[in-house]
N, C-alpha and C positions, 0 to 999 in steps of 0.2 A: 504494500500500500504506500502511495506517495503522499507525503505530508505537504500541505499547501502553506506557504509562507504568507501569513496575513499581517505581518509586522510592518511591511512596506506598502504604501498606497499603490505603487506601480505593479505590485504583484497580485493585487486583488482584482478579480474579474468584475466588470460592471454588471449591475442588475438593471432590469427595465426602468426602475425609478431614477437611476443615475443618468440615463440618456433622455432627460426630460425635454430637451428641445432647444429651440422652438420647432422641432421636427413635425409636431402635430399640425402645423399650418400647411403641410404638403397634401395630406389626404383627408383630413377630417372635415374641413369646411365644405359646405355644399351650397349651390345656387339657391338664393331665397331663404337661407337659414334664419335670417332675421325677421322674415314675414310669417310669423306664427299664425296670425289670424287672417283669413281671406278678406280681401277688400269688400267693403259694403256691409260687413257684419256689425250689428249694434254693439255698443259698449267697448269698442276698440280703443285701446290706449297705446301710447308709445312711451317706453321707458328708455332712457339714454344716459350716458355719462362717459367718464374716462376711467381708465385703470392706471393707478399711480404706484410707483415703487416706494421704498422707504425714504428716498430722498425727495419725493414729490415729483419725480420725472414721469411723464406719461409713457406707457409701454405700447409700442407699435405692433407687437407680435403676441399679444395675449389672446386666448381663446376662451369664450364663455359658453356655457350651456344653460339654458333657461327652461324650466318646466313650470306649468301652472294648470290649475283646474279651470273649468269653464265658470261663467258667472253664477251657476247654481251650486258650485262646489264639487261637481263631478269630474273625476279624472278621465280625460278623453282616451278612447281605445281605438280611434280611427287610424288607419295607415295614412301615409301621405308625405312624410318628410323625405324618405329615401326610396320612393317608388321607382321601379325599373320596368322597362318595356319587356313583356314576356317573350316577344319574338326576337328582339335584337340584344336584350340585356342592357340597353342604354339607359342612362339616368333620365327619368321623367320629372322628378321633383314633386312638389306639392300639387294636388289636384285643383286647388283654388276654390274649393267648396267646403271641405270639412276642416274643423278645428282640431289639430293634433296635440296642442298644448306643449310642444317641444320645439326648441330652436337652438341653433349653434351659430355663434357669431364670432368673427375675428375682428379685433380692433384695427382701425385704420392707421395710417402713418402718424397721426396725432394722438394715438391711444384712445380714440373715441369709439364707442359702440352704441348700437340701438337695437331694440326689439319692438316690433308691433304685435300686440297680442290682445287678448280679452281681459277685462278687469276680473281678477279671480274672485270666486265666492268662498265663503267660509267652509271649513271642513272640521267637524267635531268641535272641540273647545278652542281651537286655534283661530286667531284673527286671520282674515284672508291674506295670503302671501304668495309670491313667486319664489320658487327654489332656484338657486344660482350656484353653478360650479365654475371655478376659475382655474385655468391652466395658464402658467406664465413662466418666463425664464427665471431660473433660480429656485423654483419650487420643485422639490423632489416628490412631493405628493400634492395633488390638486386640493383646492380649498372649497368648502361648502359654506354658503350663507343664505340669507333670505332677503327678499325685498318686500316690505310692507308699504302699501300706498296710503296717503293721507285720505281722510274722510271716514275712517273706521276707528276713530279715537276711543269709543266706548269698548270696542272689542280689543283694542291695543292694551287697555288698562287691565284686562283680565287674561290676556294671552299668556300661556305658561312660560314662554321664553322672554317676551318683552317685559313682563311684570317683575322678573328677577334682575333686570339690569338697571343700573343707575341712569339718570336722564341723558348724560353725555354719551354713554355707550349705546343706549337705546336709539339715539338719533342717527347712529351710523347705519341702522337697518331700515330707516323710514325715508322713502324718497321725498323729494320736494316737488310740490305742485307748481307747474309753470303755466297752467291754464290750457284750455282746449284739449284736454285729455292727454297732456304731455307731462311726464314726470322725470326729474333728474335724480340719478343715483350713481354717485362716484364710488369707486372701489379703491381703498387705500390698503396696500398689502402689509405695510409696517409703519411705524412712526406715529407722529401726532395725528389723531383722528382715525387711527387704524380701524377698519371695518371689523365688526364682530364676526368671527368665523366659528363654525360648529364642528365638534368632534363626535364622530359616530363610532360606537364600540360594538 
């Protein structure tokens, strides 16, 4: 049996988490990933913002995944995000009719992102929220957080997560209303105003 020398960094083989990227920008984004809700559906909202590193610098190569229920709080089960043509195998994208509740968005050169979706409804004891997963340079493991929208303050006060946070930390999970169904939600990976991230066990 050969003994592996793990005392020197150059002798240790990389794991999948070590090769964090930004390689995910090559194959994971798909056309229309930010357009979660078909055009013309009522209750459509746009959530947008920037992803910042610990120095406050916008990240041009972060990747975000957004999930959310429909306005009634139901988790969608419709296919649509990654549909393929059964004859050619080519990518068809969304069908433009059904709400899938899922989107994958890459930040632009200025670190900006947006998602057009439906305003989520409440599920159980939780206030309505969108789930968000962040992949970015320097992260060995992706990060999970939530986006709560203004207008549900009574539900925010009793939400099992929000009610346990002090006001300053709670505010990092609540988007700002910019009017006309548009909300601003910046993601700060470290430092002052760091977004609250969740740990799942």
